[in-house]
PLY file of the C-alpha trace (Angstrom):
ply
format ascii 1.0
element vertex 115
property float x
property float y
property float z
element edge 114
property int vertex1
property int vertex2
end_header
9.54 -116.22 50.65
7.75 -113.58 48.53
9.20 -110.18 49.31
8.89 -106.65 47.94
11.42 -103.97 48.87
10.54 -100.41 47.91
13.05 -97.58 47.57
13.50 -94.12 46.09
11.13 -92.04 48.20
12.27 -88.60 49.29
11.24 -85.08 50.21
10.61 -83.12 47.02
9.14 -79.72 46.15
5.86 -79.40 44.23
6.49 -79.86 40.53
9.46 -82.12 41.14
10.08 -85.71 40.07
10.98 -89.01 41.73
11.59 -92.54 40.50
10.54 -95.33 42.85
11.85 -98.88 42.60
10.41 -102.16 43.87
12.71 -105.17 44.03
10.75 -108.43 44.02
11.86 -111.90 45.04
10.37 -115.30 45.76
8.32 -115.61 42.57
8.58 -115.97 38.82
8.53 -112.21 38.44
7.93 -112.16 34.68
4.53 -113.81 35.28
3.42 -111.44 38.05
0.82 -108.69 37.64
2.12 -105.83 39.77
0.79 -102.63 41.29
1.99 -99.53 43.08
-0.14 -98.50 46.05
0.01 -95.54 48.39
-1.37 -94.63 51.79
-1.55 -91.03 52.97
-1.95 -90.16 56.66
-5.53 -90.77 57.78
-6.54 -92.24 54.42
-7.08 -95.70 52.96
-4.42 -97.44 50.93
-5.17 -97.01 47.23
-3.92 -98.49 43.99
-2.32 -95.78 41.88
-0.85 -97.74 38.98
-0.66 -101.33 37.76
1.20 -103.29 35.12
0.45 -106.84 34.02
2.88 -109.50 32.90
1.93 -108.44 29.36
2.76 -104.79 30.18
-0.81 -103.53 30.10
-0.96 -100.47 32.37
-3.76 -98.76 34.30
-3.58 -95.55 36.33
-5.67 -93.78 38.91
-7.23 -90.77 37.17
-5.46 -88.21 39.33
-2.00 -89.50 38.36
-2.43 -90.88 34.85
-0.93 -87.85 33.08
2.00 -87.60 35.49
3.06 -91.13 36.58
4.48 -93.98 34.53
4.74 -97.58 35.74
7.25 -99.90 34.09
9.07 -103.15 34.74
12.42 -104.75 34.05
11.98 -108.51 34.24
15.73 -109.12 34.00
16.13 -107.17 37.25
12.91 -108.40 38.93
12.02 -104.74 39.45
8.96 -102.51 39.02
9.41 -98.75 38.70
7.15 -95.76 39.21
8.29 -92.57 37.53
6.48 -89.63 39.14
6.54 -86.21 37.48
4.91 -82.89 38.32
4.42 -84.00 41.90
1.72 -82.38 44.00
1.29 -82.14 47.79
-1.67 -84.54 47.43
0.82 -87.22 46.30
2.37 -87.29 49.77
2.08 -90.86 51.07
3.96 -94.03 51.80
4.25 -95.95 48.53
4.13 -99.76 48.37
4.26 -102.42 45.71
2.39 -105.71 45.71
0.53 -107.99 43.35
-2.52 -106.43 41.70
-4.50 -108.94 43.74
-2.63 -107.91 46.88
-1.87 -110.48 49.55
-1.77 -108.93 53.03
1.22 -110.99 54.14
3.33 -109.49 51.36
3.13 -105.78 52.27
6.60 -104.40 52.83
7.83 -101.35 54.65
7.07 -99.00 51.77
8.97 -95.87 50.83
7.75 -92.43 51.95
7.22 -89.59 49.49
6.71 -86.09 50.83
5.82 -83.26 48.45
6.12 -79.95 50.23
7.53 -76.46 49.93
0 1
1 2
2 3
3 4
4 5
5 6
6 7
7 8
8 9
9 10
10 11
11 12
12 13
13 14
14 15
15 16
16 17
17 18
18 19
19 20
20 21
21 22
22 23
23 24
24 25
25 26
26 27
27 28
28 29
29 30
30 31
31 32
32 33
33 34
34 35
35 36
36 37
37 38
38 39
39 40
40 41
41 42
42 43
43 44
44 45
45 46
46 47
47 48
48 49
49 50
50 51
51 52
52 53
53 54
54 55
55 56
56 57
57 58
58 59
59 60
60 61
61 62
62 63
63 64
64 65
65 66
66 67
67 68
68 69
69 70
70 71
71 72
72 73
73 74
74 75
75 76
76 77
77 78
78 79
79 80
80 81
81 82
82 83
83 84
84 85
85 86
86 87
87 88
88 89
89 90
90 91
91 92
92 93
93 94
94 95
95 96
96 97
97 98
98 99
99 100
100 101
101 102
102 103
103 104
104 105
105 106
106 107
107 108
108 109
109 110
110 111
111 112
112 113
113 114
């Protein structure tokens, strides 16, 4: 019933920008505390940004000056605007609740930052 569908990932050069989208369904979205996660090859999945139902935001230190998380409750969508991308940002990006439930992980959207 609960589903998250990520989109917007692409191959981009260092210094470039991307905007990721996460379409949510199966919940009262306006009440959900949401996060963007990423998993790079050979590394653990990590939380990179979060936004509460009250629009309080928190960022991983390495992205906080470059990424912006936002939400549009009318569209049941969470966004991640990524600027000044670095090769270290290369990963598959996922959205989920801040308290992530394993059964709700979607396919994710891959981001590759490379020359």
